C-alpha positions as CSV (number, residue, x, y, z in Angstrom):
1,M,0.0,0.0,0.0
2,S,1.3,3.4,-1.0
3,G,0.2,7.0,-0.2
4,A,-0.3,9.7,-2.7
5,Y,3.2,11.1,-2.3
6,L,4.9,7.7,-3.1
7,R,2.5,6.9,-5.9
8,G,3.1,10.3,-7.5
9,L,6.8,9.7,-7.2
10,K,6.6,6.3,-8.9
11,G,4.3,7.6,-11.6
12,S,6.7,10.5,-12.5
13,L,9.8,8.3,-12.5
14,T,8.5,5.1,-14.2
15,G,5.1,6.0,-15.7
16,N,3.5,3.4,-13.4
17,P,2.2,4.5,-9.9
18,D,2.1,0.8,-8.9
19,A,5.7,0.1,-9.9
20,R,8.0,-1.6,-7.4
21,L,11.1,0.3,-6.3
22,V,14.3,-1.1,-4.9
23,F,15.6,1.7,-2.7
24,L,19.4,2.2,-2.3
25,C,19.7,5.3,-0.2
26,N,23.3,6.1,-0.9
27,F,23.8,9.3,1.0
28,E,27.6,9.2,0.1
29,V,26.9,9.7,-3.6
30,E,28.3,13.3,-3.7
31,H,31.7,11.9,-2.8
32,A,31.7,9.8,-5.9
33,W,30.6,12.7,-8.1
34,A,33.4,14.9,-6.6
35,R,36.2,12.5,-7.6
36,N,37.0,14.2,-10.9
37,Y,36.9,17.8,-9.5
38,V,39.5,19.8,-7.6
39,G,38.2,21.2,-4.3
40,L,39.6,23.3,-1.6
41,P,42.9,22.5,0.3
42,I,41.2,22.5,3.7
43,P,40.7,19.8,6.4
44,R,37.5,17.9,6.1
45,L,35.1,17.9,9.1
46,A,33.2,14.9,7.6
47,S,30.4,13.2,9.3
48,A,31.3,9.8,10.7
49,P,31.0,7.3,7.7
50,A,29.1,4.8,9.8
51,T,26.5,7.4,10.7
52,V,26.1,8.5,7.1
53,Q,25.7,4.9,5.9
54,R,23.0,4.2,8.5
55,M,21.1,7.2,7.3
56,E,20.0,4.9,4.5
57,E,17.3,3.7,6.9
58,L,15.4,6.9,6.3
59,G,14.2,5.2,3.2
60,A,12.2,2.7,5.1
61,L,9.4,5.2,5.8
62,L,9.5,6.5,2.1
63,A,9.2,3.0,0.6
64,G,5.9,1.1,0.6
65,S,5.0,-2.5,1.5
66,G,5.5,-3.7,-2.0
67,D,8.9,-2.2,-2.3
68,V,12.4,-3.3,-1.2
69,I,15.1,-1.4,0.7
70,C,18.8,-2.5,0.6
71,L,20.5,-2.1,3.9
72,G,23.9,-2.7,5.4
73,E,22.3,-3.6,8.8
74,P,18.7,-4.8,9.5
75,L,16.2,-2.4,10.8
76,D,15.8,-2.5,14.6
77,P,12.9,-4.8,15.4
78,G,11.5,-2.3,18.0
79,F,11.6,0.5,15.4
80,K,9.8,-1.7,12.9
81,R,7.0,-2.5,15.4
82,Y,6.8,1.2,16.3
83,A,6.5,2.3,12.7
84,T,3.9,-0.3,11.9
85,G,1.9,0.8,14.9
86,L,1.9,4.3,13.5
87,G,0.3,3.1,10.3
88,F,3.3,2.7,8.0
89,H,3.6,-0.3,5.6
90,L,7.3,-1.1,5.6
91,P,9.2,-2.5,2.6
92,A,11.0,-5.9,2.4
93,E,14.6,-5.7,3.6
94,F,17.6,-7.0,1.6
95,V,20.4,-7.0,4.1
96,V,23.8,-7.0,2.3
97,P,26.6,-9.2,3.6
98,P,29.6,-7.4,5.2
99,G,32.3,-6.2,2.9
100,E,35.6,-4.3,3.0
101,P,35.9,-1.8,5.9
102,G,34.4,1.5,4.8
103,A,32.6,0.0,1.8
104,S,29.2,1.5,1.0
105,T,26.1,-0.7,0.8
106,G,26.3,-0.4,-3.0
107,E,29.9,-1.6,-3.1
108,R,29.0,-4.4,-0.9
109,I,26.1,-5.4,-3.2
110,L,28.6,-5.6,-6.2
111,A,30.9,-7.8,-4.1
112,S,28.1,-10.2,-3.2
113,P,27.1,-12.6,-6.0
114,E,24.2,-13.8,-3.9
115,T,22.8,-10.3,-3.4
116,L,23.1,-9.6,-7.1
117,R,21.3,-12.8,-7.9
118,R,18.5,-12.0,-5.4
119,L,18.1,-8.5,-7.0
120,A,18.2,-10.0,-10.5
121,D,15.3,-12.3,-9.5
122,L,13.2,-9.1,-9.0
123,A,13.5,-8.0,-12.6
124,D,10.0,-8.4,-13.9
125,G,9.4,-5.4,-16.1
126,R,7.8,-3.3,-13.3
127,T,10.6,-3.2,-10.8
128,Y,13.2,-0.4,-10.8
129,L,16.4,0.4,-8.9
130,M,15.9,3.6,-6.9
131,P,19.2,5.1,-5.7
132,M,19.2,8.5,-3.9
133,G,21.5,9.5,-6.8
134,T,23.3,7.5,-9.5
135,S,27.1,7.1,-9.4
136,A,29.1,4.5,-11.3
137,T,28.4,2.0,-8.5
138,E,24.6,2.1,-8.8
139,Q,24.7,2.1,-12.6
140,K,26.8,-1.1,-12.4
141,I,24.3,-2.7,-10.1
142,S,21.5,-1.9,-12.5
143,E,23.5,-3.4,-15.4
144,S,24.5,-6.5,-13.4
145,T,20.9,-7.3,-12.2
146,G,18.8,-6.2,-15.1
147,L,16.9,-3.8,-12.9
148,P,16.4,-0.5,-14.8
149,L,17.2,2.7,-13.1
150,A,14.2,4.8,-11.9
151,V,16.5,7.8,-12.3
152,P,19.0,9.0,-14.9
153,D,22.5,7.5,-15.4
154,S,25.6,8.5,-13.5
155,D,27.0,10.8,-16.1
156,T,23.8,12.9,-16.3
157,M,23.4,13.1,-12.5
158,E,27.0,14.1,-12.0
159,R,26.9,16.8,-14.6
160,V,23.8,18.5,-13.2
161,N,24.6,18.3,-9.5
162,G,27.6,20.7,-9.4
163,K,27.3,24.2,-7.9
164,I,29.1,25.6,-11.0
165,Y,26.4,24.0,-13.2
166,S,23.7,25.6,-10.9
167,R,25.1,29.1,-11.3
168,R,25.5,28.9,-15.0
169,L,21.9,27.6,-15.4
170,V,20.7,30.6,-13.3
171,E,22.6,33.0,-15.5
172,E,21.3,31.4,-18.7
173,L,17.7,31.6,-17.6
174,G,18.0,35.1,-16.3
175,I,17.0,34.1,-12.7
176,R,18.0,36.5,-9.9
177,P,21.4,35.1,-8.8
178,V,23.1,35.3,-5.4
179,P,26.0,37.6,-6.2
180,G,29.0,35.6,-7.0
181,E,31.0,33.8,-9.7
182,C,32.3,30.4,-10.9
183,C,36.0,29.6,-10.7
184,E,37.7,26.8,-12.6
185,T,41.3,28.0,-12.3
186,V,43.4,29.3,-9.5
187,D,43.7,32.6,-11.4
188,E,39.9,33.0,-11.5
189,L,39.7,32.2,-7.8
190,T,42.3,34.7,-6.9
191,A,40.6,37.4,-8.9
192,A,37.2,36.6,-7.5
193,V,38.3,36.7,-3.9
194,R,40.2,39.9,-4.3
195,R,37.3,41.6,-6.0
196,G,35.0,40.5,-3.1
197,L,37.5,41.8,-0.5
198,D,37.8,45.2,-2.4
199,E,34.0,45.5,-2.0
200,G,34.4,44.9,1.8
201,Q,32.0,42.0,1.9
202,P,32.4,38.6,3.6
203,L,32.7,35.8,1.1
204,I,31.9,32.1,1.1
205,V,33.9,29.7,-1.1
206,K,32.2,26.4,-1.9
207,E,33.4,23.4,-3.7
208,S,31.3,22.5,-6.7
209,Y,30.5,19.1,-5.2
210,G,30.6,19.9,-1.5
211,V,27.6,19.0,0.7
212,S,26.1,19.8,4.1
213,G,28.7,22.3,5.2
214,K,31.7,20.2,4.0
215,G,33.9,21.7,1.3
216,L,33.3,25.3,2.1
217,I,35.2,28.1,3.8
218,V,34.0,31.5,5.0
219,L,36.4,34.4,4.3
220,D,35.4,37.3,6.6
221,T,38.9,38.9,7.0
222,P,41.7,39.6,4.5
223,A,44.0,37.4,6.5
224,K,41.8,34.3,6.0
225,A,41.5,35.1,2.3
226,E,45.2,35.4,1.8
227,R,45.8,32.2,3.8
228,L,43.4,30.3,1.5
229,L,45.1,31.7,-1.6
230,R,48.5,30.8,-0.2
231,M,47.4,27.2,0.4
232,V,46.0,27.0,-3.2
233,R,49.2,28.4,-4.6
234,Q,51.3,25.9,-2.6
235,R,49.2,23.0,-3.9
236,T,49.6,24.3,-7.5
237,A,53.3,24.4,-7.0
238,R,53.3,20.8,-5.7
239,T,50.9,19.3,-8.3
240,G,51.6,21.5,-11.4
241,S,47.8,21.9,-11.9
242,R,46.0,25.2,-11.8
243,A,42.5,23.6,-11.9
244,I,40.0,24.2,-9.1
245,H,36.2,23.8,-9.2
246,V,34.5,26.2,-6.7
247,V,32.0,29.1,-6.6
248,V,32.6,32.3,-4.7
249,E,29.5,34.1,-3.3
250,R,28.7,37.1,-1.3
251,F,27.1,36.7,2.1
252,L,23.5,38.1,2.1
253,D,21.6,39.4,5.0
254,K,18.6,37.1,5.1
255,K,15.3,36.4,6.7
256,C,15.5,32.7,6.1
257,D,16.8,29.9,4.1
258,L,14.3,28.0,1.9
259,N,14.2,24.6,0.3
260,Y,11.7,23.5,-2.3
261,Q,11.3,20.3,-4.2
262,F,9.9,19.6,-7.6
263,T,9.6,16.4,-9.7
264,I,10.3,16.1,-13.4
265,D,8.6,13.3,-15.2
266,R,10.1,11.4,-18.1
267,A,8.2,13.5,-20.6
268,G,9.5,16.8,-19.0
269,G,6.4,17.8,-17.0
270,T,7.3,19.5,-13.7
271,R,5.3,19.3,-10.5
272,L,6.1,21.5,-7.5
273,D,6.0,19.2,-4.4
274,F,6.5,21.5,-1.5
275,V,8.3,24.6,-0.1
276,K,9.9,24.6,3.3
277,E,12.0,26.9,5.5
278,A,15.4,25.3,6.0
279,Q,17.3,25.5,9.3
280,T,21.0,25.8,8.8
281,S,24.1,26.6,10.8
282,G,27.5,27.3,9.2
283,G,26.2,25.8,6.0
284,V,25.1,22.6,7.7
285,H,21.5,21.5,7.3
286,L,19.7,21.1,10.6
287,G,16.1,20.6,9.6
288,H,13.0,22.0,7.9
289,V,9.9,23.9,9.1
290,M,6.7,23.8,7.2
291,P,4.6,25.5,6.1
292,T,6.7,28.6,5.2
293,R,5.7,32.2,6.0
294,L,6.1,33.3,2.4
295,G,3.5,35.4,0.8
296,A,1.6,34.6,-2.4
297,A,4.0,36.5,-4.7
298,H,7.1,34.7,-3.4
299,L,5.4,31.3,-3.7
300,A,4.3,32.1,-7.3
301,E,7.9,33.1,-8.1
302,L,9.2,29.8,-6.8
303,E,6.6,27.9,-8.7
304,D,7.6,29.7,-11.9
305,T,11.3,29.1,-11.2
306,A,10.7,25.4,-10.7
307,A,8.9,25.2,-14.1
308,R,11.7,27.0,-15.9
309,V,14.6,25.1,-14.1
310,G,12.8,21.8,-14.6
311,K,12.4,22.4,-18.3
312,R,16.1,23.3,-18.7
313,L,17.2,20.3,-16.6
314,H,15.1,17.9,-18.7
315,A,16.7,19.3,-21.8
316,D,20.0,18.2,-20.3
317,G,18.7,14.7,-19.8
318,L,17.4,14.9,-16.2
319,F,14.1,13.6,-14.8
320,G,13.2,12.8,-11.2
321,V,13.3,14.6,-7.9
322,V,15.1,18.0,-7.7
323,G,15.7,19.9,-4.4
324,V,16.6,23.6,-4.6
325,D,18.0,25.8,-1.9
326,A,16.9,29.5,-2.0
327,I,17.3,32.6,0.2
328,L,14.8,35.3,1.3
329,G,16.7,38.5,2.0
330,T,16.0,40.9,4.8
331,D,14.6,43.3,2.2
332,D,12.2,40.6,1.0
333,T,14.2,40.0,-2.1
334,L,13.9,36.3,-3.2
335,Y,16.9,34.6,-4.6
336,P,15.2,31.5,-6.0
337,V,18.2,29.3,-6.8
338,L,21.2,29.1,-4.5
339,E,22.0,25.6,-5.6
340,I,20.3,22.7,-7.3
341,N,20.4,19.1,-5.8
342,A,19.1,16.9,-8.6
343,R,18.5,13.8,-6.4
344,L,16.5,12.7,-3.5
345,N,17.0,15.2,-0.6
346,M,16.6,14.9,3.2
347,S,13.1,16.4,2.9
348,S,12.2,13.8,0.1
349,Y,12.3,11.1,2.8
350,Q,9.8,13.1,5.0
351,G,7.0,13.0,2.4
352,P,4.9,10.0,3.7
353,V,5.3,11.0,7.3
354,T,4.3,14.5,6.6
355,E,1.4,13.3,4.4
356,R,0.1,11.2,7.3
357,F,0.4,13.7,10.2
358,L,0.4,17.2,8.9
359,S,-3.2,17.9,8.1
360,S,-3.0,21.4,9.5
361,G,-0.7,23.3,11.9
362,A,3.1,23.1,11.5
363,A,5.9,20.6,11.4
364,L,9.6,20.6,12.2
365,A,12.0,18.0,10.7
366,K,15.2,17.8,12.8
367,H,17.7,15.5,14.3
368,Y,18.9,15.5,17.9
369,T,22.6,15.0,18.4
370,L,23.1,12.8,21.5
371,D,26.3,12.4,23.5
372,L,26.1,8.7,24.6
373,D,27.9,6.8,27.3
374,A,26.6,3.5,26.0
375,P,24.3,2.2,23.2
376,V,20.6,3.1,23.5
377,R,17.9,0.5,22.9
378,F,14.9,1.6,20.9
379,H,12.5,0.8,23.7
380,Q,14.3,3.4,25.8
381,I,13.6,6.0,23.2
382,E,10.1,4.8,22.7
383,S,9.3,4.8,26.4
384,A,10.8,8.3,26.9
385,L,8.9,9.8,23.9
386,G,5.7,7.7,24.4
387,P,3.5,10.4,25.9
388,L,4.5,12.7,23.0
389,T,3.7,10.3,20.2
390,P,0.8,11.2,17.8
391,R,-2.4,9.3,18.5
392,G,-3.4,8.9,14.9
393,P,-3.3,10.5,11.5
394,G,-3.3,14.3,11.8
395,G,-2.2,14.1,15.4
396,T,0.4,16.2,17.2
397,G,3.6,14.9,18.7
398,V,7.0,13.5,17.6
399,V,7.7,10.7,15.2
400,V,11.1,8.9,15.1
401,T,12.1,8.6,11.4
402,C,15.5,6.9,11.8
403,F,16.9,5.0,14.8
404,G,19.9,3.2,13.2
405,T,22.0,6.4,13.3
406,V,21.8,6.6,17.2
407,N,24.2,3.7,17.8
408,A,26.2,3.9,14.5
409,E,29.3,5.0,16.3
410,A,28.9,2.7,19.3
411,H,32.1,0.9,18.4
412,R,34.0,4.0,19.5
413,R,35.2,4.6,23.1
414,P,32.5,6.5,25.0
415,P,31.3,9.1,24.9
416,F,30.3,8.8,21.3
417,E,27.9,10.8,19.2
418,G,24.6,9.5,17.9
419,R,21.8,11.1,15.9
420,L,18.0,10.6,16.3
421,Y,16.0,11.8,13.3
422,T,12.5,13.0,14.0
423,L,9.5,14.9,12.7
424,L,7.6,17.1,15.1
425,F,3.9,18.1,14.6
426,A,2.1,20.8,16.5
427,Q,-0.7,23.4,16.1
428,D,1.6,26.3,15.2
429,R,5.2,27.4,15.4
430,D,5.0,28.4,19.1
431,A,3.7,25.0,19.9
432,L,6.5,23.4,17.9
433,T,9.1,25.3,20.0
434,A,7.4,24.0,23.2
435,L,7.3,20.4,21.8
436,D,10.9,20.6,20.9
437,A,11.7,21.5,24.5
438,E,9.6,18.6,25.7
439,V,11.4,16.2,23.4
440,R,14.8,17.4,24.7
441,D,13.6,16.9,28.4
442,A,12.2,13.5,27.6
443,L,15.4,12.3,25.9
444,G,17.5,13.8,28.7
445,A,15.8,11.3,31.1
446,V,17.3,8.3,29.3
447,P,20.2,7.3,31.5
448,T,22.9,6.8,28.8
449,I,22.2,10.1,27.1
450,G,24.3,13.1,28.3
451,E,24.2,16.3,26.4
452,I,21.6,16.8,23.6
453,R,22.3,19.2,20.8
């Protein structure tokens, strides 16, 4: 059984709203796309690989009962019982055998003849492989199993997902841009940074394939700018290459960050799915609030932008889900395209949960970062949050959307960091704030949880 959100997704991607999807939620796909591009010579503050991989479990509440989800670890039995009790029809699980240390679930599938055979047995003309985004790994799985991709090939998805591509598309279509420029050589970067400094504005330099606050640097003093340029020159002297793939943008005074999603069907038709306010800190995505407080004129501008961008992306071979980041300035100027993420996005996975519980009022999607002294069992989380659980469709409260990320780093010496992904539903934004505080207090009562961030 599938809700309208999932049926609409299947219809757009495959032409059949009753198609079966094999979900492979490869959150690490940007790293594969970035391999052929030169980024910034800065240390990476990457999320723990185990946590990123366990985020694949977010797909369990997106998929339907007739679908399949590929996982590196099985879903927690307590979480499955909890999700079923809330009315969700979970997919079948294909748990992939262990592989080389650090291998992604997709890489482990390719290394497992038995898993490839099981997936090949699903190829019946109505079953499609549904990665979050296609890299060479997912394309090879498709070719090896006979499962057609529900999304474009790896070359297309890599081409349209760079920030340089986004800026050039905005310029081509005459959409209001965030002030900035593309840089593909060290000389272009040097000139762009010095122009920005001459204007007296803080700058942000972002790798074309950076994601979630990784691969960016803020230049708010001349000393920081010169330090970056010196590091770039030193790398050039060491490698002999003057290539670099970044964008340089001006900081804008803003009321809020925005995120909207649209879906392009295979014939090029575009459907705007939703608009949300994004919560970010230092370029790192923290969550979404819905509905937005945008007026009718701004919403109409986003809908028009989605149609124009969708048409242009389809001309470049893309169909499927597209998430776009935007900014509303303090002067109410809308910058409709900060960057394009032509793949499933964090908010894509929230669709069925939002569909079930947000009949009115407001919702907040967020994760709680937990400092843990020992692994947490799901029943502890369920017991702590039990009084705050919605009592039925359209109810208020908190829904856990991913538990596997809580103990993903439990192999480390305590204290270790876990993430609990949730969606909160309340009558209005003030009630959301109060519910957020209640959730924090409830989680704080779990004995092994220390600080909550």
